[in-house]
N, C-alpha and C positions, 0 to 999 in steps of 0.2 A: 538528575535523571540518568539511570544506568541502562545503556542500550548496547546491543551487539553492533560492532563497527564494521561497515562494509569497506574493504580495503582496495577499491578500485581495480586496477589491472590484474593484480594477483588473485583476486576473488577469494582471498583467505579471510579468516575471521579473528578478531581479538575480543575477548570477553572482558569488559570493563569491571574492575573490582569483583564483587560477588555476583556479577551479571544481573539478572532481573530478580526483583524482590519476590520471595515465595509466599509471604503472608500465610493465609490459611488454605490456599488453593494448592493442591498437590500437582506436581508435573504430570502431564498426560501425553505420553508419546504417541506419535501418529503411525499407525501400521502402514507399511509399504513405502515409507519415505526413503529417498535415496540415501545410501550409507554416508555420503559426505556431509549430510545435514544433521546426522544423528546427535552430534555434540551440541549443536544449537538447540535442537528439540529438547535435549536433556535439561537445559537450564531455564526453559520457558515455562511460565504458567500456561496451562492449556497445551494443545497439540499444534505444532507448526504445520502450516498448510502451503507455504510458498518457499521459494528460494530467496532469502534476504541478502545473499551475496551477489545477486545479479540485478541489473536494471535493463536487461535486454528484453524489454516488453514489446509486444505487438502494438503498433500505433496506426491510427487512421485519421485522415482529415486535419492533421496538425503538422507543423514543422517541428522537428526534433533535433537536438544537438546534445551530445554527451559533454559535460563540463567537468573537468578535474581541477580541484582546488583543495589543498590540504586544510584550509580553514573551514571547509564545509562539514557540518555534523554528520555522523553516521559513516565516516570513513573517507570523506574527501571527494565524492563524485555525485553528480546529479544529472537528471535528464531535463534539459531546458525545452519547454513546450510552448509553441506559439500558435495562435489561432486568430484569424480575422473575424469580421462580422459574420454571425451565423444565425440561421433560422431556428435551429433546435439545439438543445443542450447536448444531444448525442451526435452532433455533426462532426465532432472530433474528440479523440480520446486515446487513452492508454489502457491496455488489458493486462492485468497481472494474473498469470495462470495459477490455479490451485493444483497441487500435486497429489491430492488424496480426495476420496469421496467425502461428501458432506451429508449427514442425516438430517431429515426434517426435525426441527425443534432445537438443534444444536445452537449454542451461542457462538457467533462468529465475530471477530474483531480484527480490524486492520488499523495499524499505526504507521504513519509515514512522515518523514521530514519534508517541509515545503516552505517556499517563500515566493512572493510576487515580485517580478522585475518591473512590469508595467501593466496597467489595466485602464481601460476606458470607462470603468464604472465611476460613478460620481464620487464615491469614497476612496477611490484608488486601490481598492482591495481586489485580489483575484477571487474567483469563485469556481469551485470544482464540485461537481456532483459525484458522489461515491455510491456505487450500487453493486451488490452481490448478484451474479446472474449466470445463466448458461450462455456459452458462446456459440449458440446455434439458434436459427429461427424457431419460434418468434421471439427469442431472447427473453424468456421469462426470468424474473428476478425479484428481489426484495431488499429492504433496508435502505432505500434511497435517502440520501441526506446531502444537502448542499453545505459545503464547508467554505467559510470565508478565510482567505489566506492573506496574512499580513506581509509587509515588505521585509520583515526580519525572520530569520529561520525559526520555525516552531515545529513541534511534534504534534500531529493531529491524529486523534483516535475516533473511529466510528464503530459502533457495535450494534448487532441486531440478531434476533433469533432467526434461524433458517426457516423461511416460509415454505420451503420445498426441499426435497432431497436433490442432490446433484451428484450423480454417480460418476460422471465424466464431463469434461469440457466446462468445468466451473471456473469462473474468473471473478476478480474484482475489477469493475470498470470505473476508471477515473475519466469523467466527461467534462469537457472544457468549453462547450458552446454557449454558455450563458453570457460571456463577455468577450470582447476583443481584448486579448491579454497575452502576456508572456509570464509563465510560471515555471519555477524549478521544482521538480519532485526528486527527493533523495531516497535513501534506503526505505524500503517498505517491508513490514512484517505482518503476516496474516496468521491468526491462530484460531483454534476452536476451543470451546469449553471454558472461556473466561471473558469477563467484560472489560478487562484492561490489560495492557502490555507493560506499561511503565508507570511508576508512581510519580 
């Protein structure tokens, strides 16, 4: 798997090998993206929608701790998220901001590294609900999917057609309230116009 590496405190990027496979999908640059992300956008299938060099995400209802470890995939850093018993899946989460507008019908994909440290689920796996949405009441969204997170690092992808336009305040919400659990979330990449980020 060839992915852009998040390099922790320096927030610089390393492109592994030939970066991401191009296949038959042409690169699609994102209008209005900050200049410092243009080189990443250039090598991605689809158009980059977030800043994959940062894990400084908004959080609510969860405990968080930044963990740096050179052995972690995606550049050696992750956000450790802990949550106790919850009544609702959305009682605690992380919000990954989108940096550009989304048009209705566009294909959106998020890919992120994750692993479970502990879970009270019967199978010991973490559970994270992923949802594309507006970060404003009444928080309309689309593409909800629950991802089961193993105790070994994996790269998880979720894709969905945009059920609505998001001109501003778009986010990808990672929601943790399904289980009492501790999960680590590493580098995340959000793109439009393609169903996959990595082969």
